[in-house]
C-alpha positions in Angstrom: 91.6 81.4 -138.5 90.1 79.5 -135.6 88.1 76.5 -136.7 84.5 76.3 -135.3 83.9 73.3 -133.1 80.8 71.6 -134.3 78.6 70.0 -131.5 78.6 66.2 -131.6 75.3 64.4 -131.4 75.4 60.6 -130.6 72.3 58.7 -131.9 71.8 55.3 -130.3 69.0 53.5 -132.2 68.5 50.3 -134.2 66.1 51.7 -136.8 67.8 52.9 -140.0 64.9 55.3 -140.6 65.5 57.1 -137.3 69.2 57.3 -138.0 68.7 58.7 -141.5 66.1 61.2 -140.3 68.5 62.4 -137.6 71.3 62.8 -140.1 69.1 64.7 -142.5 67.8 67.1 -139.9 71.0 67.7 -137.9 73.9 67.6 -140.3 72.6 70.5 -142.5 72.4 72.6 -139.3 76.0 72.3 -138.4 76.1 69.2 -136.1 78.5 66.3 -136.3 76.6 62.9 -135.9 77.9 59.7 -134.3 75.8 56.5 -134.4 75.5 53.3 -132.4 73.0 50.4 -133.2 72.5 49.1 -129.7 72.8 50.2 -126.1 76.0 48.3 -125.3 77.8 49.9 -128.3 76.2 53.2 -127.4 77.7 53.2 -123.9 81.2 52.6 -125.5 80.7 55.4 -128.0 79.6 57.8 -125.1 83.0 57.4 -123.5 84.9 57.4 -126.8 83.2 60.4 -128.5 82.3 62.4 -125.4 79.2 63.8 -127.3 77.4 67.1 -126.6 74.0 65.4 -126.7 72.8 61.8 -126.5 69.7 60.6 -128.4 68.8 57.1 -127.3 65.9 54.8 -128.3 63.9 53.5 -125.4 63.8 49.9 -126.8 67.4 49.5 -127.9 68.5 45.8 -127.8 70.8 44.4 -125.0 70.7 47.6 -123.0 67.6 49.7 -123.4 67.4 53.5 -123.3 66.2 53.6 -119.7 69.0 51.4 -118.5 71.6 53.4 -120.5 70.2 56.6 -119.1 70.6 55.4 -115.5 74.2 54.3 -116.2 75.2 57.6 -117.7 73.3 59.7 -115.1 75.1 57.8 -112.3 78.5 58.7 -113.6 79.6 62.0 -112.0 81.6 62.9 -115.1 79.3 62.0 -117.9 76.0 62.9 -116.2 76.3 66.5 -117.4 75.8 65.3 -121.0 72.1 66.0 -121.9 70.3 62.8 -122.8 67.0 62.7 -124.8 65.0 59.5 -124.9 63.1 58.6 -128.1 60.0 56.6 -127.2 59.1 54.0 -129.9 55.6 53.4 -128.6 54.7 56.9 -127.6 52.8 55.8 -124.5 52.4 57.7 -121.2 54.4 55.1 -119.4 57.4 55.9 -121.7 57.4 59.5 -120.6 57.1 58.4 -117.0 60.0 56.0 -117.1 62.1 58.5 -119.1 61.8 61.1 -116.3 62.4 58.5 -113.6 65.5 57.2 -115.4 66.9 60.7 -115.3 66.4 61.7 -119.0 66.7 65.5 -119.7 63.9 65.4 -122.3 61.6 63.1 -124.2 60.6 62.7 -127.8 58.1 60.5 -129.4 59.3 58.7 -132.5 56.4 60.2 -134.5 57.5 63.8 -133.7 61.2 63.5 -134.5 61.0 65.4 -137.8 59.0 68.3 -136.4 60.7 68.7 -133.0 64.2 67.2 -133.1 66.1 70.3 -134.0 64.2 72.5 -131.5 64.9 70.1 -128.7 68.6 69.7 -129.5 69.0 73.4 -129.7 67.2 74.0 -126.5 69.3 71.5 -124.4 72.5 72.9 -125.8 71.4 76.4 -124.8 70.3 75.3 -121.2 73.0 72.9 -120.2 76.7 73.7 -119.5 78.9 71.6 -121.9 82.3 70.2 -121.3 84.9 72.4 -122.7 87.3 71.3 -125.4 90.2 70.6 -123.0 88.1 68.5 -120.7 86.9 66.4 -123.6 90.5 66.0 -124.9 91.7 64.8 -121.5 88.9 62.3 -121.2 89.4 60.9 -124.7 93.1 60.6 -124.2 92.6 58.8 -120.9 90.1 56.4 -122.4 92.3 55.7 -125.4 95.4 55.1 -123.2 93.5 52.7 -120.9 90.9 50.8 -122.9 89.8 48.9 -119.8 89.0 52.2 -118.1 85.5 52.4 -119.7 84.6 48.9 -118.5 86.0 49.5 -115.0 84.0 52.8 -114.8 80.8 51.0 -116.0 81.3 48.2 -113.5 81.7 50.7 -110.7 78.6 52.5 -111.8 76.7 49.2 -112.0 77.9 48.2 -108.6 77.0 51.5 -107.0 73.5 51.4 -108.7 73.0 47.9 -107.4 73.9 48.9 -103.8 71.6 51.9 -104.0 68.7 49.9 -105.3 69.2 47.3 -102.6 69.4 49.9 -99.9 66.3 51.7 -101.2 64.3 48.4 -101.1 65.5 47.9 -97.5 64.6 51.5 -96.4 61.2 51.4 -98.3 60.2 48.2 -96.4 60.4 50.3 -93.2 57.5 52.5 -94.4 55.0 49.9 -93.0 56.3 50.7 -89.5 55.6 54.5 -89.4 52.6 53.9 -87.1 55.0 52.5 -84.4 58.0 54.8 -83.8 59.7 52.4 -81.3 59.7 49.5 -83.7 60.5 51.8 -86.7 63.6 53.1 -84.8 64.8 49.6 -83.8 64.6 48.3 -87.4 66.1 51.5 -88.8 69.1 51.4 -86.5 69.6 47.7 -87.2 69.8 48.6 -91.0 72.0 51.6 -90.4 74.5 49.6 -88.2 74.9 47.1 -91.1 75.9 49.8 -93.6 77.6 52.6 -91.7 80.3 53.0 -89.1 79.3 55.1 -86.1 79.7 55.0 -82.3 76.3 56.4 -81.6 73.3 57.6 -83.6 70.2 59.5 -82.6 66.8 60.2 -84.2 64.0 62.5 -83.2 60.5 62.9 -84.6 58.8 66.2 -84.0 55.4 64.5 -83.8 52.3 66.7 -83.3 51.5 65.0 -80.1 50.8 66.3 -76.6 53.6 64.2 -75.0 57.2 65.0 -74.4 59.7 65.3 -77.3 62.0 62.2 -77.2 65.4 61.5 -78.5 66.2 57.8 -79.3 69.9 57.1 -79.1 71.4 53.9 -80.6 74.7 52.4 -79.4 75.9 49.8 -81.9 76.6 46.3 -80.7 79.7 46.2 -78.5 79.5 49.9 -77.6 78.7 51.3 -74.1 78.0 54.8 -72.8 77.4 56.3 -69.5 73.9 57.7 -68.6 75.6 61.1 -67.9 76.9 61.3 -71.4 73.5 60.3 -72.9 71.9 63.0 -70.9 74.4 65.6 -72.2 74.0 64.4 -75.7 70.2 64.8 -75.4 70.6 68.3 -74.0 73.0 69.4 -76.7 70.8 67.8 -79.4 67.6 69.6 -78.5 69.3 73.0 -77.7 70.5 73.4 -81.3 66.8 73.6 -82.3 65.8 76.4 -79.9 64.0 79.1 -81.9 64.6 76.9 -85.0 61.7 74.6 -84.6 61.2 73.9 -80.9 60.2 76.3 -78.2 61.8 76.6 -74.8 58.8 74.9 -73.2 59.2 71.9 -75.5 62.9 71.7 -74.6 62.0 71.2 -70.9 60.0 68.1 -71.9 63.0 66.2 -73.4 63.8 62.7 -72.4 65.9 59.9 -73.9 65.4 56.3 -74.9 68.5 54.2 -75.5 68.8 51.2 -77.8 72.1 49.6 -76.5 74.1 49.2 -73.3 74.2 51.8 -70.6 76.9 51.4 -68.1 77.6 53.7 -65.1 81.2 52.6 -65.1 81.7 53.4 -68.8 84.0 56.3 -69.7 81.6 59.2 -70.5 83.2 59.6 -74.0 82.7 62.8 -75.9 82.4 62.4 -79.6 84.7 64.6 -81.8 82.3 64.1 -84.7 78.7 65.2 -84.5 76.9 65.0 -87.8 73.3 66.0 -87.8 70.7 66.5 -90.6 67.4 68.3 -90.0 64.3 67.3 -91.9 61.8 70.0 -92.7 58.4 70.0 -94.4 57.3 73.5 -95.6 59.9 75.0 -93.3 58.5 73.1 -90.3 60.9 70.9 -88.4 59.6 67.4 -88.5 62.7 65.6 -87.2 66.4 65.1 -87.3 69.0 62.3 -87.4 72.6 62.4 -86.1 75.7 60.3 -86.2 78.5 60.4 -83.6 82.0 59.1 -83.9 85.0 58.8 -81.7 87.1 59.5 -84.8 87.0 62.7 -87.0 84.8 61.6 -89.8 83.3 63.6 -92.7 80.1 61.8 -93.1 79.1 64.1 -96.0 81.7 62.4 -98.2 80.8 58.8 -97.4 79.0 57.1 -100.2 75.7 55.8 -98.7 75.1 58.8 -96.4 73.3 61.0 -98.9 71.0 58.1 -99.8 70.5 57.4 -96.2 69.5 61.0 -95.6 67.0 60.9 -98.5 65.4 57.7 -97.3 65.2 58.8 -93.7 63.7 62.1 -94.9 61.0 60.1 -96.7 60.3 58.0 -93.6 60.0 61.1 -91.4 57.6 62.7 -93.8 55.5 59.6 -93.7 55.7 59.5 -90.0 54.7 63.2 -89.8 51.7 62.6 -92.0 50.7 59.6 -89.9 51.1 61.7 -86.7 48.9 64.4 -88.1 46.2 62.0 -89.1 46.5 60.3 -85.7 46.1 63.7 -83.9 43.1 64.7 -85.9 41.4 61.4 -85.0 41.8 62.0 -81.3 41.5 65.8 -81.1 38.4 68.0 -80.6 38.3 70.4 -83.5 36.9 73.3 -81.5 39.1 73.3 -78.4 42.2 71.5 -79.6 41.9 69.2 -76.5 41.6 65.4 -76.7 38.1 64.4 -77.8 35.6 62.3 -75.9 36.5 59.0 -77.6 40.2 59.3 -76.8 39.5 60.4 -73.2 37.3 57.3 -72.7 39.8 55.0 -74.2 42.5 56.4 -71.9 40.2 56.3 -68.9 39.4 52.6 -69.5 43.2 51.9 -69.8 44.2 53.9 -66.7 41.3 52.5 -64.7 42.3 48.9 -65.3 46.0 49.6 -64.7 45.2 51.4 -61.4 43.0 48.5 -60.2 45.6 45.9 -61.2 48.6 47.6 -59.6 46.7 49.4 -56.8 47.7 52.9 -58.1 46.1 56.2 -57.4 43.8 57.7 -60.1 41.8 61.0 -60.0 39.4 62.6 -62.4 37.8 66.0 -62.7 34.9 67.4 -64.8 34.9 71.2 -65.3 32.1 73.5 -66.5 31.9 77.2 -67.3 29.6 78.9 -64.9 26.4 80.5 -66.4 27.5 79.2 -69.8 23.9 79.0 -71.2 23.1 82.5 -70.2 26.4 83.8 -71.8 25.6 81.8 -74.9 22.1 83.2 -75.1 23.2 86.8 -74.5 26.2 86.9 -76.8 25.5 84.2 -79.3 26.9 80.8 -80.2 30.1 82.2 -81.7 30.9 83.8 -78.3 30.1 80.5 -76.6 32.6 78.7 -78.9 35.2 81.4 -78.1 34.6 80.9 -74.3 35.2 77.2 -74.6 38.4 77.8 -76.6 39.6 80.4 -74.1 39.0 78.1 -71.1 40.5 75.1 -73.0 43.6 77.1 -73.6 44.0 77.9 -69.9 43.3 74.2 -69.1 46.0 73.1 -71.6 48.7 75.3 -70.0 47.7 74.6 -66.3 48.4 70.9 -65.9 51.3 68.4 -66.3 52.0 66.8 -69.7 51.0 63.4 -68.2 47.5 64.7 -67.2 44.9 64.0 -70.0 42.9 67.2 -70.9 39.8 66.7 -72.9 36.5 68.0 -74.0 34.2 65.5 -72.5 31.1 66.6 -74.3 29.1 69.8 -75.0 30.2 72.5 -72.5 32.1 70.2 -70.1 35.8 69.7 -70.0 37.7 66.9 -68.2 41.1 66.2 -66.7 42.4 62.7 -65.8 45.3 62.5 -63.3 47.2 59.2 -63.6 48.9 57.9 -60.4 47.6 61.0 -58.5 45.6 61.2 -55.3 42.9 63.7 -54.7 45.0 66.2 -52.7 47.6 67.1 -55.4 44.8 67.0 -58.0 42.7 69.5 -55.9 45.7 71.9 -55.6 46.1 71.9 -59.4 42.4 72.4 -60.0 42.2 75.3 -57.6 45.1 76.9 -59.3 43.4 76.5 -62.6 40.1 77.9 -61.2 41.9 81.0 -60.0 43.6 81.5 -63.3 40.3 81.4 -65.2 38.9 84.0 -62.7 41.9 86.2 -63.2 41.9 86.0 -67.0 38.9 87.7 -68.6 37.9 87.2 -72.2 37.7 90.2 -74.5 34.7 89.6 -76.8 34.2 92.5 -79.2 33.6 95.5 -76.9 32.8 93.4 -73.9 35.1 92.2 -71.2 33.6 88.9 -69.9 34.6 87.9 -66.4 34.5 84.1 -66.4 34.5 81.5 -63.6 34.4 77.7 -63.7 33.3 75.0 -61.3 34.6 71.5 -61.1 33.9 68.1 -59.6 36.8 65.9 -58.4 36.7 62.2 -57.7 39.4 59.7 -56.8 39.5 55.9 -57.3 38.7 53.9 -54.2 38.3 50.1 -53.5 34.5 50.6 -53.7 34.7 52.1 -57.3 33.7 49.0 -59.2 33.5 50.3 -62.8 34.4 53.2 -65.1 30.7 54.2 -65.3 30.6 54.4 -61.5 33.8 56.6 -61.5 32.2 58.9 -64.1 28.9 59.2 -62.0 30.9 60.1 -58.9 32.7 62.9 -60.8 29.5 64.2 -62.4 27.7 64.3 -59.1 30.6 66.4 -57.7 30.3 68.8 -60.6 26.6 69.1 -60.1 27.1 69.8 -56.4 29.6 72.6 -57.4 27.1 74.2 -59.8 24.3 74.1 -57.2 26.5 75.9 -54.8 26.7 78.9 -57.2 29.8 77.7 -59.0 33.4 79.1 -58.9 34.4 76.3 -56.7 35.7 72.7 -56.7 33.7 70.0 -55.0 35.1 66.6 -54.1 33.1 63.4 -54.4 32.6 61.8 -51.0 32.8 58.3 -52.5 
């Protein structure tokens, strides 16, 4: 006849009332009970008895329940044992810390008699337990080598200490999410100190209107050829085609390198390319990659999973900041930059053009007969007309050109380092595109046209306000000549 194996419950608590209550409730229902009076003794009993469930008091002396829980849950062998924390004070913070420490469930001291049996039965039903052979091997190993328990605990403590220190270092970088360049510099400085690699790369899929950028880090003492960096960038982004980036976005790629580029360096290919994507609600928000000249399985290296978790958190913070930043500078109707951002950019570009004697052109654009269309078809149609024209505007100019809703019905384009001739060619191409792309509004097919005023910076343009007046005057001239044309300011 096979003897029934009774589940073993280890109770770690300094209160005799709790111990007696657990014995009374559990023994009559077929459980074997082991006891320990404090946390240090309790850890020893965990490794000696290999219990099926651990009940630990939150305020045990020497080693409290939260600390004991973190120790056990950081042991890959013992972490499968369900651990229930008994909160002596019954406060909300006890429940919070119990969950943060990794406890599988939580009991208040006052509800032990009513809920203990139900909780024990539930976790035994839910969690897979060690089989009898696995327990026997662990017990025999620990009895054969009494120092094994202490060695294992020291390893767990050392690992936990390293993880805690790394988490503190990574979390300190959260203050830099507003500045991706500084964030990357500090992040790679930290990564270089804890992980071996010959190159690393990071990418943020910011919701910006600029090009996607890969930042590549070459650790101290490493060199790479520009040709290999270009190939790395190309390969990095192509893996995301149809998986988070469009073909149009891939054409905007560029690289920034932190490290030494050398044309004479051997354009080394890296046998190991380990990449981790970061997604938020299925949206690709970034990725990090490690390259090595050796064949390395980064997934098996101790700090890599922690690094991935912390980088994932930084990328989520960066993504949220990017979204907030875009909302602050974007017009809600058209999706173009708003008036405030356009003016800030204009001020900056105006000063830079004057200082470095660079070209700068600007255009204001209006929809012909907009007031009549608005009166005839309603304000909802007027909004749709602006969205329609703004969409064509967005797709008709270079990424470096600043497209904005300047105010009301007028749109604007700023052309940095561009003279009036190439700006005029781009504007004429846009004007023709609008004329060739009617808007379907309900049952009507609206044939739209636009007019524009173009002005370029000259030595006589003394201020931003004068530059704006010149462009507005050119737009007014185009309207007065029946629209569907681009006029250039004579100034």
